[in-house]
N, CA, C and O atoms as a MOPAC input file, in Angstrom:
PM7 MOZYME 1SCF
protein

 N      0.79100 1    -1.16900 1    -0.01000 1
 C      0.02900 1    -0.15500 1    -0.15800 1
 C      0.86400 1     1.26000 1     0.00500 1
 O      0.41200 1     2.28400 1    -0.50700 1
 N      2.05500 1     1.26900 1     0.71400 1
 C      2.86600 1     2.46500 1     0.75000 1
 C      3.40300 1     2.68500 1    -0.62300 1
 O      3.52400 1     3.85800 1    -0.97500 1
 N      3.75400 1     1.71100 1    -1.48000 1
 C      4.14000 1     1.95800 1    -2.83700 1
 C      3.16400 1     2.52800 1    -3.60000 1
 O      3.43300 1     3.44800 1    -4.37200 1
 N      1.97300 1     2.05600 1    -3.46600 1
 C      0.85000 1     2.69700 1    -4.26600 1
 C      0.59100 1     4.28300 1    -3.94900 1
 O      0.34400 1     5.14700 1    -4.79100 1
 N      0.69600 1     4.44500 1    -2.64500 1
 C      0.59400 1     5.83200 1    -2.22300 1
 C      1.79700 1     6.75600 1    -2.80300 1
 O      1.62500 1     7.93100 1    -3.12500 1
 N      2.92200 1     6.13700 1    -2.88500 1
 C      4.06800 1     6.85300 1    -3.46100 1
 C      3.87700 1     7.14300 1    -4.80900 1
 O      4.13300 1     8.25900 1    -5.25900 1
 N      3.38200 1     6.08900 1    -5.59400 1
 C      3.08600 1     6.25200 1    -7.02500 1
 C      2.09000 1     7.31500 1    -7.39700 1
 O      2.25400 1     8.11800 1    -8.31600 1
 N      0.96200 1     7.24900 1    -6.54300 1
 C     -0.00700 1     8.24100 1    -6.74800 1
 C      0.39500 1     9.70900 1    -6.28500 1
 O     -0.13800 1    10.69100 1    -6.80200 1
 N      1.22500 1     9.80100 1    -5.42700 1
 C      1.81300 1    11.15200 1    -5.14700 1
 C      2.76000 1    11.50700 1    -6.13400 1
 O      2.86500 1    12.70900 1    -6.37800 1
 N      3.55000 1    10.62200 1    -6.82100 1
 C      4.40100 1    11.01300 1    -7.90200 1
 C      3.68400 1    11.51400 1    -9.05200 1
 O      4.19700 1    12.35400 1    -9.79200 1
 N      2.54200 1    11.05200 1    -9.24200 1
 C      1.70800 1    11.48700 1   -10.41000 1
 C      0.92000 1    12.71800 1   -10.19700 1
 O      0.84000 1    13.54400 1   -11.10600 1
 N      0.29200 1    12.91200 1    -8.98300 1
 C     -0.62800 1    13.81200 1    -8.65400 1
 C      0.20700 1    15.09200 1    -8.23000 1
 O     -0.12900 1    16.14600 1    -8.77000 1
 N      1.19900 1    15.12200 1    -7.37400 1
 C      1.74000 1    16.29100 1    -6.77900 1
 C      2.35000 1    17.13500 1    -8.01900 1
 O      2.04800 1    18.32700 1    -8.07700 1
 N      3.14200 1    16.61800 1    -8.95200 1
 C      3.57400 1    17.56000 1    -9.95800 1
 C      2.54000 1    18.31400 1   -10.73900 1
 O      2.75500 1    19.46800 1   -11.11000 1
 N      1.32000 1    17.62400 1   -11.01900 1
 C      0.35600 1    18.26500 1   -11.61000 1
 C     -0.32600 1    19.29900 1   -10.87100 1
 O     -0.74300 1    20.31600 1   -11.42600 1
 N     -0.46700 1    19.04900 1    -9.49400 1
 C     -0.97400 1    20.19000 1    -8.63400 1
 C     -0.07900 1    21.24700 1    -8.55000 1
 O     -0.50400 1    22.40000 1    -8.62600 1
 N      1.20200 1    20.99200 1    -8.39100 1
 C      2.07900 1    22.05100 1    -8.30400 1
 C      2.29400 1    22.95900 1    -9.52900 1
 O      2.76000 1    24.08700 1    -9.36900 1
 N      1.97900 1    22.51100 1   -10.70900 1
 C      2.02800 1    23.15100 1   -11.96600 1
 C      0.83300 1    23.86300 1   -12.23400 1
 O      0.89600 1    24.81600 1   -13.01100 1
 N     -0.28900 1    23.54000 1   -11.69500 1
 C     -1.61100 1    23.95200 1   -12.01300 1
 C     -2.11300 1    25.13400 1   -11.17000 1
 O     -3.01700 1    25.88500 1   -11.53700 1
 N     -1.49200 1    25.22700 1   -10.08500 1
 C     -1.84100 1    26.29300 1    -9.14700 1
 C     -0.80900 1    27.42300 1    -9.06300 1
 O      0.34300 1    27.16000 1    -9.40700 1
 N     -1.11300 1    28.65500 1    -8.63900 1
 C     -0.26000 1    29.77600 1    -8.62000 1
 C      0.87200 1    29.51900 1    -7.45900 1
 O      2.03800 1    29.85500 1    -7.66500 1
 N      0.51300 1    28.97800 1    -6.37500 1
 C      1.40000 1    28.82200 1    -5.35800 1
 C      2.38300 1    27.79400 1    -5.53300 1
 O      3.37600 1    27.81500 1    -4.80600 1
 N      2.23400 1    26.82900 1    -6.46400 1
 C      3.20800 1    25.82400 1    -6.79900 1
 C      3.21800 1    24.71000 1    -5.66200 1
 O      2.20600 1    24.15200 1    -5.23500 1
 N      4.50100 1    24.47900 1    -5.24600 1
 C      4.87800 1    23.34000 1    -4.37600 1
 C      4.25800 1    23.62900 1    -3.03600 1
 O      3.84500 1    22.64300 1    -2.42600 1
 N      4.12700 1    24.76000 1    -2.49400 1
 C      3.45600 1    24.94600 1    -1.25700 1
 C      2.06800 1    24.44200 1    -1.22900 1
 O      1.73000 1    23.71900 1    -0.29200 1
 N      1.24500 1    24.74400 1    -2.14700 1
 C     -0.05100 1    24.23600 1    -2.31000 1
 C     -0.12300 1    22.74300 1    -2.48100 1
 O     -1.06200 1    22.14300 1    -1.95800 1
 N      0.72400 1    22.14000 1    -3.12100 1
 C      0.82800 1    20.59700 1    -3.25100 1
 C      1.17400 1    20.07500 1    -2.00800 1
 O      0.54100 1    19.08200 1    -1.64700 1
 N      2.12000 1    20.56200 1    -1.19900 1
 C      2.36500 1    20.14900 1     0.10500 1
 C      1.23600 1    20.22900 1     1.09800 1
 O      1.04200 1    19.35300 1     1.94100 1
 N      0.50200 1    21.30500 1     0.97100 1
 C     -0.70600 1    21.48000 1     1.91200 1
 C     -1.70000 1    20.30200 1     1.47700 1
 O     -2.30200 1    19.69100 1     2.36100 1
 N     -1.86300 1    20.00700 1     0.26300 1
 C     -2.80700 1    19.06100 1    -0.23300 1
 C     -2.38200 1    17.73600 1     0.43800 1
 O     -3.20400 1    17.04000 1     1.03500 1
 N     -1.06000 1    17.40000 1     0.32500 1
 C     -0.60100 1    16.13800 1     0.99300 1
 C     -0.78500 1    16.12400 1     2.37700 1
 O     -1.16200 1    15.08700 1     2.92400 1
 N     -0.54200 1    17.25600 1     3.08300 1
 C     -0.87200 1    17.30200 1     4.50300 1
 C     -2.26900 1    16.96400 1     4.79700 1
 O     -2.59000 1    16.17300 1     5.68400 1
 N     -3.13500 1    17.61400 1     3.99100 1
 C     -4.64100 1    17.32200 1     4.17300 1
 C     -4.91800 1    15.83700 1     3.97200 1
 O     -5.74500 1    15.30100 1     4.71000 1
 N     -4.33300 1    15.17500 1     3.09500 1
 C     -4.58500 1    13.72000 1     2.81800 1
 C     -4.10600 1    12.94800 1     4.00400 1
 O     -4.75300 1    11.98200 1     4.40900 1
 N     -2.87400 1    13.37900 1     4.64000 1
 C     -2.34200 1    12.63400 1     5.74800 1
 C     -3.34800 1    12.84400 1     6.94000 1
 O     -3.66000 1    11.89500 1     7.66000 1
 N     -3.81300 1    14.02100 1     7.11500 1
 C     -4.80200 1    14.16700 1     8.29600 1
 C     -6.05700 1    13.34100 1     8.16200 1
 O     -6.59400 1    12.75600 1     9.10200 1
 N     -6.49900 1    13.34400 1     6.85300 1
 C     -7.68000 1    12.56200 1     6.49800 1
 C     -7.42300 1    11.05500 1     6.83400 1
 O     -8.28800 1    10.39600 1     7.41000 1
 N     -6.31000 1    10.56100 1     6.49100 1
 C     -5.77500 1     9.23800 1     6.69300 1
 C     -5.75300 1     8.94900 1     8.18600 1
 O     -6.18300 1     7.88000 1     8.61600 1
 N     -5.28800 1     9.82900 1     8.92700 1
 C     -5.21300 1     9.70300 1    10.43500 1
 C     -6.65800 1     9.51700 1    10.97300 1
 O     -6.89400 1     8.60500 1    11.76600 1
 N     -7.59100 1    10.33700 1    10.56800 1
 C     -8.97900 1    10.42200 1    11.00300 1
 C     -9.63800 1     8.97700 1    10.69700 1
 O    -10.41800 1     8.42900 1    11.47600 1
 N     -9.22100 1     8.42900 1     9.45700 1
 C     -9.76300 1     7.26600 1     9.02000 1
 C     -9.28600 1     6.15300 1     9.88500 1
 O    -10.06500 1     5.26300 1    10.22900 1
 N     -8.01900 1     6.16700 1    10.25600 1
 C     -7.39000 1     5.11700 1    11.17300 1
 C     -8.04400 1     5.23300 1    12.64100 1
 O     -8.31600 1     4.22900 1    13.29900 1
 N     -8.25400 1     6.43900 1    13.06000 1
 C     -8.98600 1     6.60300 1    14.36200 1
 C    -10.35000 1     6.15400 1    14.32000 1
 O    -10.80900 1     5.61800 1    15.32800 1
 N    -11.09400 1     6.30200 1    13.25000 1
 C    -12.42700 1     5.89800 1    13.07700 1
 C    -12.42400 1     4.32600 1    13.09500 1
 O    -13.25400 1     3.72700 1    13.78000 1
 N    -11.52000 1     3.68300 1    12.36600 1
 C    -11.43500 1     2.24400 1    12.47100 1
 C    -11.14500 1     1.58000 1    13.85300 1
 O    -11.58100 1     0.47900 1    14.18800 1
 N    -10.30200 1     2.44000 1    14.66100 1
 C    -10.04100 1     1.97000 1    15.98900 1
 C    -11.42900 1     2.03200 1    16.84100 1
 O    -11.79800 1     1.12800 1    17.59000 1
 N    -12.10200 1     3.18000 1    16.61900 1
 C    -13.35800 1     3.31000 1    17.37600 1
 C    -14.39000 1     2.24600 1    16.98900 1
 O    -15.12800 1     1.75100 1    17.84100 1
 N    -14.43700 1     1.90000 1    15.70100 1
 C    -15.47900 1     0.98900 1    15.25400 1
 C    -15.12000 1    -0.34100 1    15.73300 1
 O    -16.03400 1    -1.10200 1    16.05100 1
 N    -13.83100 1    -0.74000 1    15.83100 1
 C    -13.40600 1    -2.05700 1    16.37200 1
 C    -13.54300 1    -2.07700 1    17.87900 1
 O    -13.76300 1    -3.15500 1    18.43100 1
 N    -13.42600 1    -0.93800 1    18.60100 1
 C    -13.77800 1    -0.90900 1    19.94300 1
 C    -15.25000 1    -1.13700 1    20.19500 1
 O    -15.62600 1    -1.92100 1    21.06700 1
 N    -16.09000 1    -0.44600 1    19.42500 1
 C    -17.42600 1    -0.74300 1    19.54500 1
 C    -17.91800 1    -2.14000 1    19.26500 1
 O    -18.74900 1    -2.67600 1    19.99800 1
 N    -17.42200 1    -2.71400 1    18.23300 1
 C    -17.73800 1    -4.04600 1    17.86300 1
 C    -17.30900 1    -5.03500 1    19.06200 1
 O    -18.02700 1    -5.97600 1    19.40100 1
 N    -16.04700 1    -4.73200 1    19.68800 1
 C    -15.69800 1    -5.58800 1    20.70300 1
 C    -16.79000 1    -5.41300 1    21.94600 1
 O    -17.15300 1    -6.40300 1    22.58100 1
 N    -17.19300 1    -4.33200 1    22.18900 1
 C    -18.15000 1    -4.06300 1    23.37300 1
 C    -19.48600 1    -4.73800 1    22.97800 1
 O    -20.10900 1    -5.33800 1    23.85400 1
 N    -19.96200 1    -4.67800 1    21.72400 1
 C    -21.23500 1    -5.21800 1    21.37000 1
 C    -21.09500 1    -6.64600 1    21.41000 1
 O    -22.00800 1    -7.29100 1    21.92400 1
 N    -20.03700 1    -7.26800 1    20.92100 1
 C    -19.96000 1    -8.72200 1    20.86900 1
 C    -19.63800 1    -9.33000 1    22.31700 1
 O    -19.88800 1   -10.50600 1    22.58300 1
 N    -19.09600 1    -8.48900 1    23.18100 1
 C    -18.68300 1    -8.94200 1    24.53400 1
 C    -17.49500 1    -9.78200 1    24.42600 1
 O    -17.28100 1   -10.62500 1    25.29800 1
 N    -16.60600 1    -9.61300 1    23.31500 1
 C    -15.35600 1   -10.31900 1    23.13600 1
 C    -14.31000 1    -9.34200 1    22.87000 1
 O    -14.55200 1    -8.19400 1    22.49800 1
 N    -13.02300 1    -9.86200 1    23.08800 1
 C    -11.85800 1    -8.95000 1    22.75900 1
 C    -10.79100 1    -9.88400 1    22.13100 1
 O    -10.50300 1   -10.98300 1    22.60400 1
 N    -10.25300 1    -9.36400 1    21.06100 1
 C     -9.17700 1   -10.10900 1    20.32100 1
 C     -8.04400 1   -10.25700 1    21.22900 1
 O     -7.62900 1    -9.26200 1    21.82200 1
 N     -7.49400 1   -11.42000 1    21.39900 1
 C     -6.32000 1   -11.69300 1    22.20700 1
 C     -5.17500 1   -12.13600 1    21.20300 1
 O     -5.41900 1   -12.71200 1    20.14300 1
 N     -4.09000 1   -11.85800 1    21.57900 1
 C     -2.84600 1   -12.46000 1    20.84600 1
 C     -2.27300 1   -13.53300 1    21.48900 1
 O     -2.07900 1   -13.54300 1    22.70500 1
 N     -1.92800 1   -14.63500 1    20.58300 1
 C     -1.33700 1   -15.77700 1    21.20300 1
 C      0.15400 1   -15.50700 1    21.36700 1
 O      0.64800 1   -14.43400 1    21.02100 1
 N      0.82500 1   -16.45300 1    21.87400 1
 C      2.35200 1   -16.21000 1    22.18800 1
 C      2.86500 1   -16.16400 1    20.80800 1
 O      3.80000 1   -15.39000 1    20.60600 1
 N      2.41000 1   -16.86800 1    19.81400 1
 C      2.97300 1   -16.86300 1    18.43900 1
 C      2.89700 1   -15.52700 1    17.76200 1
 O      3.76700 1   -15.13400 1    16.98600 1
 N      1.77100 1   -14.80900 1    18.09900 1
 C      1.47000 1   -13.59300 1    17.40900 1
 C      2.25900 1   -12.48600 1    17.86900 1
 O      2.49800 1   -11.51600 1    17.14900 1
 N      2.71800 1   -12.61500 1    19.18300 1
 C      3.41300 1   -11.49600 1    19.81500 1
 C      4.74800 1   -11.17500 1    19.15500 1
 O      5.41000 1   -12.10300 1    18.69100 1
 N      5.17400 1    -9.94600 1    19.08600 1
 C      6.36000 1    -9.55300 1    18.54500 1
 C      7.63900 1    -9.95500 1    19.51600 1
 O      7.66000 1    -9.70100 1    20.72000 1
 N      8.55000 1   -10.52800 1    18.90100 1
 C      9.81300 1   -10.82300 1    19.62000 1
 C     11.04500 1   -10.26800 1    19.01400 1
 O     11.26200 1   -10.39800 1    17.80900 1
 N     11.86700 1    -9.64700 1    19.81900 1
 C     13.06300 1    -8.93800 1    19.37100 1
 C     14.09800 1    -9.87900 1    18.83100 1
 O     14.72600 1    -9.56700 1    17.81900 1
 N     14.31600 1   -11.04700 1    19.47100 1
 C     15.37100 1   -11.89300 1    19.17100 1
 C     14.66800 1   -13.35700 1    18.95900 1
 O     15.35600 1   -14.33700 1    18.67600 1

């Protein structure tokens, strides 16, 4: 997914920068807006997941195999 975002950014940002008067600054603000939108989407997913856990009365648990290990 991160590669897809980079490709889309590589295509869209130069077009935005060349089509508006402010150039790169405007394109960067648009990128910032997309990042903020993405953050809110992630927050919404967390809230929906918490609501589903409360409604079902279950909570997802990690097994020992699923936990991160450094070594």
